[in-house]
N, C-alpha and C positions, 0 to 999 in steps of 0.2 A: 467564329468569326461570322459576322451580319453581313447583309447584303452590302449594306453601305461601306464597311470596309473590303468586303470584296472589290468593289468597286475601285474605291482608292488605290488599291494594289494593281489593278487592271491598267489604270490610266497613269501611276509611275510605271510599271511595266513597258506602255506605248511610248510616254515620255524617254524613256532609257532607250529604246529600240530605235527611235526616229536620231536620237544623238549619237547612236553608234553607227547608222549608216551614214549620216552627215560626216563626223567627225573621223570615224578610224576606220572605214571601207574605202578605199583607193577607187577615183582621186579624192582626198581629204578636202572638206572644206574649213576655212581658215579667215583669218584677216592680216593681209600684208602690212607690215610696218609701215608708220610716215615718220619714223625718227624718234618715239618715244620708247621704242622697246628697249633701248640703251638705259634708261632710266629705271628700270626695274632689272633686267637681268643682268645689266653692267656691274651692280651692287654684289652677286654674286662670283663676279670674275668671269663670265660668259660673254662670247658675242657670237653673232652668226656666221656658219661656214661659208657661204653664200653671201657675200655683202652688196652684191648686185641685183637681190631681189627686189629691195626696194619696197616702194609702193604697188610695183607691176604684179608680184609674185608674192607668196606665204615662203616664207623660208623655213626649209624644214630641219635643218640640222643646226646644233651649238654647241661649240666648243670652248673650252678652258683660254680666257687672251686677259690676263689683267690691265694689258696696256689698251685695250678697248672702252674701257670706263671713261665716264663724263660725270667726276664727282659735281662738278659746278652745277649739274642738270638734274641731279639725283636729290629724289626727298622721301623720306620714311615714308610707308604706305603700309597698310594690312594686307597688301597683294603679295608683300613678299612672305607671308604664311603658306600660300600655296605653292609660289615658285620654290620654297624649300622644301617643302612636301613632295613635289616635282623631283628635285636633286637627287634625294634621298631615294625614291624610289626609283629614278635612272641610275643608280648604282647598282641596285640589283636586277634590273633587267636588259641595262646596256653592256654590250660585251666590249666596243670599242671606248666607251667614255664619253661619246657625246650624246647631248641631250635631245631628244627628239621631240618636236614642237607637240606632237600628240600625246607624249608622256605630260606634257602640261596641262592639256584638254584634257586627258583622263582624272586628272585631281580637279580641275574646275567642274569637270560633269557632274564626279559623286557627289562633291558639294553641293552643287546644284540641286540635285535630284534630292539629296537629304532635306536641303532646305524646302523642296517643293512637296516632300511626303509631310513634312512638318506643317505647310500651310494646310494641306488637304486634312490631315488629322484637327488640325483646332477648327476648321467648317464643317465638317462630317455631319453636325447636328441640324445645320440648314436644311430645310426643305426643299430650296433650290440648290445646295451644294453640286448634284451630278453635272447640271447645266452649266453651272459656275467652271467646274473642274473643266470640263471639255473647254470652254472658251479660254481658261488658263493654258490647257494643252496646247491648244493651235499657237496662243501668244508666245507662251515662251518657248518653245521650240523650232519657231519660225527662224530661220537663217538669219535673219537681221538680230536677234539676241544670239543664237546657237553659234555665229561663227567668230564671237569674240572669247570660246571657251580655246578655242585652238589660237591662241594669241599672247601676248606679253602687254597688254595693255590694263590700266587699273581699273575698267569697267565689270572684269568678271567680281571683283572685288566688292564693288559698289553695288553688282545686282542679287550679289548670294548674300551679303550682311542685309540688305533693305528687306528680302525675303524673309530671313531670319526675323527681323526685327518686325515685320509687317505681321507675322504669323505670332509671334510672343505680346504683340498690342492686340491684337483680336480675342486671344486668350485670356488675357487680363480684363479686356472688356467683356469679355462672357462669365467670367468668376464673379460669385458673390463675395469671398474672401479671397482678398489677392495674398499672396505667400510670398514671405521672402524669397525663394528660389527664384518665381518669377521674376521679382522686381533686380534679381542679379543677374538673370538671363538676359533681362531686357537692357540694362543697363551695359552690357556686353556686347550685345549688338550693336546698341547704339555707338558706342565708343570704335569698333571695328568699321562700322558703317562711316564714321566722320574721318577716319583715318586711312580711308581707302584712297582717296585723292584730295588735292587742295579746292576743288570744285565743290565740295563736298560741305565745305567748314562753316559756309554760313546756313545751313539746314542745322548745323550742331548747335547753333543759338537756340532755334526752334525745339530742338528735342530737350535741351536743358529745360524750358520752359513746360514741357510736358513731364519732365522727371519730377519737377516741381510739385506738378498735379497728382502725379501718383503718390508722393506724400500725403496729400488731401486724403488721397483713398484709402490708404492703407494704414495709415499712423506709425508704421515701423520706425523708429529710432535710426535705425541704420540708413534706410532710404533718404534721410538729408544726405548723405555721401553722394548720392548719384547725380546729382546735377552739379556738384563740385566735379567729381571724375569727369563728366561728360563736356562740361566746362574747361577743363583744363586740358583736355584732346583737343578740342578745338582749337583753343589756342596754343598748343602746340604744332598743330597743323599749319596754322597761319603762319606763325612765327619761322618754321622750315621750311616755308616756299621759296626754292632759291632764286635771287636775286635777278638773274638772268631770264629764269621762265617770268618772271613779273616784269620785265622789261620788253622781253617779246609782248607778251601781251597786251601792253600796254602801247607799244608800237602799232600790232595788227590793228587795234579798236582804232586808233586814232587815224590811221592812213587806210584803213580798209572797210570803215564805217562811217564814223564822223565826218569826216572831208568827201569822200564820194555822196554820201546822203545829204549833204549840204546845198542850200541855195545859194550861200556866199562864202565859201570857203575863205577868202581872206578876212571877213568879217569875225567867222568862227576860229580863226587863227589868233586872232587880236584879244578874244574875249578869253582864250587860253593862254596869254600872256606869250603867243609866238610869232615870229616872222612870216609876214604874208607869203614870201617867198619858198614856204614849205609846202606850199599847194600842190607845188611840181610833184612831189613824192605820194601824192595822192593814187590810190590805185594798187602801191606796192607793200608785201607782206614783210616779215622780217627776213622770209628767206627767199624771195622773188629776184628777180632779177631787177636792176636797178633800185634797190633796197638801200637806202642811208641808215638803215638800223645798226651797223656796227659802227659808222662814223658819229653817229649820235650817242653811242655807247661811251667812245673814248672822250667824246667832247663834254660829257657829263649832261647832256640834253636830256638824254632817256635817264628816268629815274627823278629826276627834278620837274621841271616844266611837263615833261611827258612822263604822268605815273598817273596810277589808279585813283587816287587821291585828285588829283586834277580832273580828271573823265569824271567822277563822280560829283565834282563840284559844278562841272559844265551840265550834267544832266539834270541838277536839282535847280540849276537857274534857269535849262530850258526842257521843262517836263514833257513838252508835246514830241521832242525828237526822240523819247521813248519810245512812243506808240510810233512814230514812224520807222524808227529802226525795228521794232518788231513786226512792223508790216512788210519790211522787206525779206523778215526771216520764214514768214510765212509759208513760203512755196517748198520749203526744203527744211522746214520745222519739225512735221513730222513723220520724215523720213526714218527708217529704220536700218538703210542702208547707206555707211560711210562714203563721202564722196573718195573719188581715184585710189579704194583699196581692190585689191585684187583676192579672191577668195579661193584661188588653187597654187600649187607648187609648180616650178617650172616645168619640171618632167611629165606633169598631167598631159600637157600638150594644148593648152589651152592659150587664146590670145594675151598677149601681155593685158592685165586689168579685169580680165573675164570676171564675173558674178556669177555664182549659183542662180539657178532659177527653182531650183526645187523648194519645196517647204516656203513660199513666200505668199501664203494665203493672208495672214496678217499683216505682213509688209504691203500686198496690194491694198488692203483694207486702210491702211494709215494713208497710203497714197492718194488713194481714190474716193477716200469719205472723210475721213477727219483732215485732210487738208482742205477740202471744200468749206469745212467748217470751222476752220482755223478762227477766224474773229469772234464766232461765237464762244467757242470753247474759251478762249481767254478773257472774255467779259464774264462768262460764269463762272471761272476760275476768281476773278475780282470779287464777283460778289458772292463767293461760298462763306466767307463769314457772317454775313447778315442771313443767308439763306440757311445757315447752321444755327443761328442765334434764335430763330424763328423755331426752328425743329427741336431746338434744347427745349423750348418752353412748352410747345405743344405734345412732345413725344417724351416725358418724365422719365418713362419705363428701358428707353433707349439712349440714354443721355451719355453712358461711355461711347456708345456705336456712333454718337452723332459728333462727341467730340472728336474720335479717332477720325473719322472722315472729315472734320474741318481742316485738322492737323495735315491730312494726308494732302487735300487741295491747295492748304498754304503753302506745305511744301513742293507740291506739282509746280505751282506759279513761280516761286521762289528760283526753283532750280531753272526756270524758264530765263528768267531775269538774270539771272547768275552767267548763264551759257551767252545770253545775248549781250551781255554788257562788260563781262569779263574778258572776253577775246572775240577775234572774227575771224578765225584760222579754224578748219574741221571743225565749221558748225555743226555738223549731222553729229560726229563722235561727239561733241561738247554737249548734245541736247539729249545724248543716251539714257540719262537720268530722269529728265524732263519726261519723255515716251514713256519709260518704265513706270515712273509714278502715275502717269495719266492713265494708261492702261491698267493700273492697279485700281484709281478711282472709279473707273468705267465698270470692272467688273465688280468692285463692292457695292456700288450705289444700285447697279442692276439686281445683286443679289438684295439689298436692302429693300429696293420695290417691289419684287418679287415675293420675298419672304422674308417680311419684317422682323418676325418671331420665330425664334428656334424651337426645337424640340426638346424640350425638357432642359432650357436653359439655366444655368443656375443663380443666372443675374436678372433673371425674368421679374423676379421678385423683391430682389432686393437692391439695385442698382441704383434705384431713384433714392431710397434712403440713406445711400453712403454720399452721393453728389450733392445734395441740398445744401 
């Protein structure tokens, strides 16, 4: 084992130790439910034993309860794989049949560590890899990310499969000859990433385009199936979004974003084909006091006049409103700590909604540095295709890496727009993927600048001949 491999093992060991300290040593750190857990665990016939925990405390135990299911809110997700594994593991470790949140956390943490190890392995040839590994260690074990492991949100699946997808993309970029196994793994991780949650579906179209590019790189006949499979997963994800979820998101964006940010709410309502009298509901969410959501669902107004399609048309006709809304999100867009979510169990003795202050270095970097650079970051993400085009021409030996970074930056911007324009509730949680991709961009770009060439990379003399 060489020095680089030993360092990688140390980094993985430190990551495991930090996660064990946060997730499994009392008082454990997790993330309280905001109403979404039932969409995941309900499918398996479980419900929280303490139903009063809600957003203030982490619910520790889950018990079988088929009556607690909410089929009208459920959507198939790759997060089911981790929950199913946790339930199977729980049958071995539990004496009373109750499912402990730390069992779910253990499955998430093990899967994360495997993905993190894969990421270290595929980057070990870079001269700057020790520096990048330390940054990634600090970032990915920050409580802003780690708290999700002890939860039943779909974000863990998004994170884990994104890291696996990123690792396989880097491996492909560094390979002189891309193998069918690499393509198969890349496609699998892409499908599971897209299937994590509905918010990931728009990124599926971008991954479909990249899979076409992979065929150009490899020329394997079987590769033509990759875009078909990814596109099919993307469409399945979109078609299985529960109507009530779509209605709630549309209501939230209409009355928590478009109208509160409007200089003339009556005019905007008329432009949307709605009665100006609806302006009185401005500032209400689907589940907030004074909401007209349920009445509008019953009347049919939600789903017809108030729908994502109508909102999209509104923004196409008023593109400056996109930037206005983006600016309203900037103060919280780079936060890794979801609003209103407590991190501790009730019996930990902490006040309602208390949040952990351990391992918050990277969260602080987001809050105090990236937040101040918010406008510049969004502008650079918008300019990234042009920057990539210039780099692609000037650095022919690095074209695969340039294309990977370009796709990552475009996906990052897309994730921001999807979170910003898709809903206006739980904004920080919905921006989880944007921040994860932004962190990955920052780490990879730093590595590309510090160490543009790798030690003995097989693609250094081959890549440009395959890409032209």
